[in-house]
C-alpha positions as CSV (number, residue, x, y, z in Angstrom):
1,X,-2.4,77.3,15.3
2,X,-2.8,79.5,18.5
3,X,-1.4,79.2,21.6
4,X,-4.9,77.9,23.6
5,X,-5.4,75.2,20.8
6,X,-1.8,74.1,21.3
7,X,-2.1,74.1,24.8
8,X,-5.6,72.0,24.8
9,X,-3.8,69.6,22.7
10,X,-1.3,68.9,25.1
11,X,-3.6,68.7,27.5
12,X,-5.9,66.2,25.9
13,X,-2.6,64.3,25.0
14,X,0.0,64.3,27.4
15,X,3.8,63.3,27.2
16,X,4.2,59.8,28.0
17,X,5.8,58.9,31.0
18,X,9.7,58.1,29.9
19,X,10.0,55.7,33.6
20,X,6.7,54.2,33.2
21,X,7.1,53.6,29.1
22,X,10.0,50.6,30.2
23,X,7.5,48.8,32.5
24,X,4.8,48.5,30.6
25,X,6.8,47.4,27.2
26,X,8.8,44.7,29.6
27,X,5.4,43.5,31.1
28,X,3.7,43.5,27.3
29,X,6.4,40.9,26.3
30,X,6.4,38.8,29.3
31,X,2.5,38.3,28.5
32,X,2.8,38.0,24.7
33,X,5.9,35.8,24.3
34,X,5.5,32.6,23.0
35,X,7.4,29.7,24.9
36,X,8.5,26.9,22.8
37,X,6.2,23.7,23.1
38,X,8.2,20.5,24.1
39,X,7.7,17.0,22.8
40,X,6.1,16.1,26.0
41,X,4.0,19.5,25.8
42,X,2.2,18.4,22.4
43,X,2.0,14.6,23.4
44,X,0.1,15.3,26.6
45,X,-2.0,18.2,25.2
46,X,-3.3,15.5,22.8
47,X,-4.1,12.8,25.1
48,X,-7.5,14.7,26.3
49,X,-8.7,14.5,22.4
50,X,-8.6,10.8,22.1
51,X,-12.2,9.9,22.1
52,X,-13.0,7.5,25.3
53,X,-14.0,4.6,23.3
54,X,-10.4,4.4,22.1
55,X,-9.9,3.4,25.9
56,X,-12.7,1.2,26.0
57,X,-12.1,-1.1,23.9
58,X,-8.9,-1.9,25.0
59,X,-9.7,-2.2,28.5
60,X,-12.2,-4.8,27.4
61,X,-9.7,-6.2,26.1
62,X,-7.8,-6.3,29.3
63,X,-10.9,-7.7,31.5
64,X,-11.9,-10.5,28.9
65,X,-8.2,-11.6,28.9
66,X,-8.2,-11.5,32.9
67,X,-11.7,-13.0,33.8
68,X,-11.1,-15.5,31.0
69,X,-8.0,-16.7,32.3
70,X,-8.9,-20.0,33.0
71,X,-10.5,-20.9,29.9
72,X,-7.1,-21.7,28.9
73,X,-6.8,-21.7,24.8
74,X,-10.2,-20.3,23.9
75,X,-9.3,-17.0,26.0
76,X,-6.2,-16.3,23.2
77,X,-8.8,-16.0,20.2
78,X,-11.7,-14.3,22.1
79,X,-8.8,-11.4,22.6
80,X,-7.3,-11.9,19.3
81,X,-11.1,-11.3,18.2
82,X,-11.7,-8.2,20.2
83,X,-7.7,-6.9,19.1
84,X,-8.9,-5.7,15.6
85,X,-11.7,-3.3,16.9
86,X,-9.2,-1.8,19.2
87,X,-6.5,-0.8,16.4
88,X,-9.2,0.1,13.9
89,X,-11.0,2.9,16.4
90,X,-7.4,4.0,17.4
91,X,-6.6,4.8,13.6
92,X,-9.9,6.3,13.1
93,X,-9.5,8.6,16.1
94,X,-6.1,9.8,15.3
95,X,-6.9,10.5,11.6
96,X,-10.3,12.2,12.2
97,X,-9.6,15.7,11.3
98,X,-10.9,15.8,8.3
99,X,-14.1,14.0,8.8
100,X,-14.9,16.8,11.1
101,X,-13.5,19.8,9.1
102,X,-10.9,20.6,11.6
103,X,-7.9,20.0,9.4
104,X,-7.8,23.4,8.0
105,X,-8.0,24.9,11.7
106,X,-5.5,22.4,12.9
107,X,-3.2,23.8,9.9
108,X,-2.9,27.3,11.4
109,X,-2.2,26.6,15.2
110,X,1.2,26.5,16.8
111,X,1.7,23.0,16.2
112,X,1.0,21.3,12.2
113,X,-1.2,18.6,11.4
114,X,1.1,16.3,11.0
115,X,2.7,17.3,14.5
116,X,-0.8,16.5,15.8
117,X,-1.3,13.1,14.0
118,X,1.9,12.1,15.5
119,X,1.3,13.0,19.0
120,X,-1.9,11.0,19.0
121,X,0.0,7.9,17.3
122,X,2.7,8.2,20.1
123,X,-0.2,8.4,22.8
124,X,-2.1,5.7,21.3
125,X,0.7,3.5,20.3
126,X,2.7,3.5,23.6
127,X,-0.7,2.2,25.5
128,X,-1.3,-0.5,23.2
129,X,2.1,-1.3,23.1
130,X,2.3,-2.1,27.3
131,X,-1.5,-3.5,26.1
132,X,-0.2,-6.1,24.0
133,X,2.9,-7.0,26.2
134,X,0.1,-7.2,29.2
135,X,-2.2,-9.3,27.3
136,X,0.5,-11.8,26.2
137,X,2.1,-12.3,29.6
138,X,-1.8,-12.4,31.5
139,X,-2.9,-15.0,28.5
140,X,0.0,-16.6,27.6
141,X,0.6,-17.9,31.2
142,X,-2.4,-20.5,30.9
143,X,-3.0,-20.9,26.9
144,X,-0.7,-23.8,26.4
145,X,1.2,-21.9,23.5
146,X,3.6,-19.9,25.5
147,X,4.3,-16.3,25.9
148,X,5.8,-15.4,22.2
149,X,3.1,-17.7,20.0
150,X,0.4,-16.1,22.1
151,X,1.3,-12.5,21.6
152,X,1.9,-13.4,18.1
153,X,-1.8,-14.7,17.9
154,X,-3.2,-11.8,19.9
155,X,-0.8,-9.3,18.1
156,X,-1.2,-10.0,14.1
157,X,-5.2,-9.3,14.3
158,X,-4.5,-5.8,15.6
159,X,-1.5,-4.8,12.8
160,X,-3.5,-6.6,10.1
161,X,-6.9,-4.2,10.9
162,X,-4.4,-1.1,11.7
163,X,-2.6,-1.8,8.3
164,X,-6.0,-2.2,6.4
165,X,-7.7,0.9,8.6
166,X,-4.8,2.9,7.8
167,X,-4.6,2.3,3.6
168,X,-8.4,3.2,3.8
169,X,-8.2,6.1,5.8
170,X,-5.6,7.5,3.3
171,X,-8.5,7.6,0.7
172,X,-11.5,10.1,0.2
173,X,-14.4,7.8,1.2
174,X,-12.3,6.4,4.2
175,X,-11.9,9.7,5.8
176,X,-15.5,10.9,5.5
177,X,-16.4,8.1,7.4
178,X,-16.0,5.1,9.7
179,X,-17.4,2.0,8.2
180,X,-14.4,1.6,6.5
181,X,-12.6,0.5,9.7
182,X,-16.0,-0.9,11.3
183,X,-15.9,-3.6,8.2
184,X,-12.0,-3.8,8.5
185,X,-12.7,-5.1,11.9
186,X,-15.2,-7.3,11.5
187,X,-13.9,-9.4,8.4
188,X,-10.3,-9.8,10.4
189,X,-12.3,-10.9,13.8
190,X,-14.2,-13.3,11.9
191,X,-11.6,-14.6,10.4
192,X,-9.6,-15.1,13.5
193,X,-12.8,-16.8,14.8
194,X,-12.9,-19.4,11.7
195,X,-9.6,-20.7,12.2
196,X,-9.2,-21.0,15.7
197,X,-10.7,-24.6,15.4
198,X,-7.7,-25.5,12.8
199,X,-5.5,-26.9,15.9
200,X,-3.2,-27.6,13.4
201,X,-2.4,-24.4,12.4
202,X,-1.1,-23.6,15.9
203,X,1.1,-26.8,16.3
204,X,4.7,-26.3,17.9
205,X,6.4,-27.3,14.3
206,X,4.3,-24.4,13.0
207,X,5.1,-21.6,15.2
208,X,8.3,-20.2,14.0
209,X,6.0,-18.9,10.6
210,X,3.7,-17.0,13.0
211,X,6.8,-15.3,14.5
212,X,7.8,-14.5,10.9
213,X,4.8,-13.4,9.7
214,X,4.6,-11.1,13.2
215,X,8.0,-9.7,12.1
216,X,6.8,-9.0,8.9
217,X,3.2,-7.4,9.6
218,X,5.7,-5.0,12.3
219,X,7.6,-3.9,9.3
220,X,4.5,-3.2,7.0
221,X,2.6,-1.4,9.7
222,X,6.1,1.0,10.0
223,X,6.0,1.4,6.1
224,X,1.8,2.3,6.4
225,X,2.6,4.9,9.0
226,X,5.2,6.3,7.0
227,X,3.4,7.0,3.8
228,X,0.1,7.9,6.2
229,X,2.9,10.9,7.5
230,X,3.8,11.6,4.0
231,X,0.4,12.1,2.5
232,X,-0.2,14.5,5.8
233,X,3.1,16.4,4.9
234,X,1.6,16.7,1.3
235,X,-1.4,18.0,1.7
236,X,-0.1,20.9,4.2
237,X,2.6,21.9,1.7
């Protein structure tokens, strides 16, 4: 190779500046380094993905409770009839990734599909726990049943609908459409309205049964949540 060609090649690709090289590498690493997401960051990121109907139905239940506070007994059952829709829509929204074809995309992101589901459950669950407590206090103050019994009447339809919706959502048919959750909500709501005039069922001597039923359904809810997360883990594996 002639000296002229070597000189031309050297001029075309000059030797890197060793002082600037270190600064360039440090700047590149700073731009591309991945910071670990905290649990709070993951939960906060999922709030924006929760659809508006989830919050609207929750607010509707609260509005009915506030404006119907003077209706005494009737308010309890109107609010209780709304609660199945509150929980069913929440379950459907939490597990809608597969319906919209997003599960594969979520599987290759920084947060696993199981982690996203957990974050959504925490977001919605925390808000709904506060909602149920507020409703129990607001409605229970004038219902004549007391706070504990009122809370049980309002919470049981929520849990029944939630449990049934999670069972349906774990099936292929349930994950492809929302009709299963809607049907469960309607059936649970109709059941509550059908028994509201049976005053003997809500007598003081039977209140311990309602509280025991509440404890049982809370346990069943926890079991269904565990099964849902276990199914998600199997699918991603």
